[in-house]
C-alpha positions as CSV (number, residue, x, y, z in Angstrom):
1,Y,84.0,53.2,95.8
2,V,87.5,52.2,96.5
3,R,87.5,53.0,100.2
4,V,84.7,52.7,102.8
5,G,84.9,53.3,106.6
6,S,82.0,52.9,109.1
7,V,81.8,53.5,112.8
8,T,79.3,53.3,115.6
9,I,79.6,55.6,118.6
10,K,77.7,55.0,121.9
11,L,77.3,57.1,125.0
12,N,77.8,54.9,128.0
13,D,75.8,55.4,131.2
14,D,78.9,56.9,133.0
15,G,79.2,59.7,130.4
16,T,82.1,58.0,128.5
17,Y,82.0,56.9,124.9
18,M,82.5,53.6,123.1
19,L,83.7,53.8,119.5
20,I,83.3,50.7,117.5
21,I,85.3,50.5,114.2
22,G,85.9,47.9,111.5
23,A,89.5,48.9,111.0
24,A,92.4,47.1,112.6
25,D,95.2,49.2,114.0
26,M,98.2,47.7,112.2
27,G,100.7,50.2,113.5
28,T,99.2,53.3,111.9
29,G,97.8,54.6,115.2
30,C,94.3,54.7,114.0
31,D,92.8,53.7,117.4
32,T,94.4,56.7,119.0
33,I,93.7,59.1,116.1
34,L,90.0,58.2,115.9
35,A,89.7,58.5,119.7
36,Q,91.3,62.0,119.4
37,M,88.7,62.9,116.8
38,V,85.8,61.7,119.0
39,A,87.3,63.7,121.9
40,E,87.5,66.9,119.8
41,H,84.0,66.6,118.4
42,M,82.3,65.5,121.7
43,D,84.2,68.0,123.9
44,C,85.7,65.3,126.2
45,S,89.1,63.8,127.1
46,V,90.7,61.1,125.0
47,D,90.6,59.1,128.2
48,D,86.8,59.1,128.0
49,V,86.8,57.3,124.6
50,S,87.3,53.5,124.4
51,V,87.9,52.1,120.9
52,F,86.9,48.6,119.9
53,G,87.9,47.4,116.5
54,A,87.9,44.7,113.9
55,D,85.3,42.3,115.3
56,T,83.7,40.7,112.2
57,D,80.6,39.9,114.2
58,A,80.0,43.3,115.7
59,S,82.0,46.0,113.9
60,P,80.6,48.1,111.1
61,Y,82.1,47.5,107.7
62,D,85.5,48.9,106.8
63,S,87.4,48.1,103.7
64,G,90.7,47.8,105.6
65,S,93.6,49.6,107.1
66,Y,96.5,50.6,105.0
67,A,98.8,53.6,105.0
68,S,96.9,56.5,106.5
69,S,93.6,55.9,104.7
70,T,91.9,55.0,108.0
71,T,92.6,58.5,109.3
72,Y,91.0,60.1,106.2
73,V,88.1,57.8,105.4
74,T,87.1,56.3,108.8
75,G,87.9,59.7,110.4
76,M,85.2,61.3,108.2
77,A,82.8,58.6,109.4
78,V,83.7,59.5,113.0
79,Q,82.9,63.2,112.3
80,K,79.5,62.2,110.8
81,A,78.7,59.8,113.6
82,C,79.6,62.4,116.3
83,T,77.3,65.0,114.6
84,Q,74.5,62.5,114.5
85,L,75.1,61.5,118.1
86,K,74.9,65.2,119.2
87,E,71.6,65.5,117.5
88,R,70.3,62.3,119.1
89,L,71.5,63.4,122.6
90,C,69.7,66.7,122.1
91,A,66.5,64.8,121.1
92,I,66.7,62.7,124.3
93,A,67.3,65.8,126.4
94,A,64.4,67.6,124.7
95,E,62.0,65.0,125.9
96,A,63.3,65.4,129.5
97,L,63.3,69.2,129.4
98,E,59.9,69.3,127.6
99,C,61.1,71.4,124.8
100,D,61.9,71.2,121.1
101,A,65.3,69.7,120.2
102,N,66.0,72.9,118.1
103,E,66.2,74.8,121.4
104,L,69.1,72.8,122.6
105,S,72.8,72.8,121.8
106,F,75.7,70.5,122.7
107,E,78.3,72.5,124.6
108,D,81.3,71.4,126.6
109,G,80.1,67.8,126.9
110,R,76.5,68.6,128.0
111,V,73.2,69.6,126.5
112,V,72.1,73.2,127.1
113,R,68.8,75.0,126.6
114,E,69.9,78.4,125.4
115,A,66.8,80.3,126.4
116,T,66.6,79.2,130.0
117,G,70.1,78.0,130.8
118,E,68.8,74.6,131.8
119,E,71.3,71.8,131.1
120,M,71.7,68.1,131.3
121,S,74.9,66.2,131.9
122,L,75.7,63.3,129.6
123,V,75.2,60.9,132.5
124,D,71.6,62.3,132.9
125,V,71.0,62.0,129.2
126,A,72.2,58.4,129.1
127,T,70.1,57.5,132.2
128,K,67.0,59.2,130.6
129,S,67.6,57.1,127.5
130,Q,67.8,53.8,129.5
131,V,65.0,54.5,132.0
132,S,62.6,55.7,129.4
133,N,63.4,53.2,126.7
134,C,63.6,56.0,124.2
135,L,66.2,56.7,121.6
136,A,69.4,54.8,122.1
137,P,72.3,57.2,122.7
138,E,74.3,56.0,119.7
139,A,74.9,56.7,116.1
140,T,76.4,54.8,113.1
141,A,77.8,56.5,110.1
142,M,79.7,55.6,106.9
143,H,82.0,57.5,104.6
144,S,83.2,56.4,101.3
145,S,85.7,57.8,98.8
146,P,86.1,57.1,95.1
147,V,89.8,57.3,95.5
148,S,92.2,56.0,98.1
149,P,93.7,58.9,100.0
150,P,97.4,59.4,99.1
151,P,99.9,58.1,101.6
152,F,103.1,60.0,101.8
153,M,106.6,58.9,102.7
154,V,110.0,60.4,102.5
155,G,113.3,58.5,102.4
156,M,116.7,59.9,102.3
157,A,120.0,58.2,101.7
158,E,123.6,59.1,102.1
159,I,125.7,57.3,99.5
160,E,129.2,56.9,98.4
161,L,129.6,56.6,94.6
162,D,132.7,55.4,92.9
163,R,132.5,57.4,89.6
164,E,134.9,55.1,87.9
165,T,133.3,51.8,88.6
166,G,129.7,53.0,89.2
167,V,129.6,51.1,92.5
168,V,127.2,52.7,95.0
169,E,127.5,52.1,98.7
170,V,124.6,53.2,101.0
171,L,126.2,54.9,104.1
172,N,123.1,56.0,105.9
173,Y,119.3,55.7,105.2
174,A,116.6,57.6,107.1
C-alpha cells in the first residue's frame, strides 16, 4: 500500500481523550482536523481532545504527512479507532452494570443501558477500568490505501501579454 495511517486513542481518567498519531503537522492542520474527527465521533468538545504526534518511540506507524493525505488516510484510522473505543467503553461499563455489552450504547459522551436508563459517565468508566484492572480504555487502528489521496490546488494569474514580442508579465497571482 502507498499510504498507511495509524492512531491510538485513550480515554483519560478525567473523561478527556488523548489521540496519539504518527503524522507530523507540517502546516496541513492535521492535528486540528483529527481532533475534530475524534470530537465528532466521541460526542465531545474539541477542547477535550489532546493530540500527540510524531514520536518515533511511542507513536503508531504513519507513512508521512503530505498534502491532505493525513486527513483522508489517518482520518479513516481515527474513525476506526473511535468505533473500537466505543465498543471497549461499553464492555467496561457492562461489567460494572452487570449486563451484556450489547444492551449498552454510547450516547452524548456516556454509556447508556437502553432498557433501564442506567448510565455511566466517561469518568466512571475510566475509573472502573483503572480500579478493576480490566480492559484499558484505549484503541489502536490502522487504515491503508492503495493510492495516495489526490491533493487539490488552484492557482490563478493575471498577466499582461505583449502579443508582438511574446513577453509575459505576471501582474497578480493568487
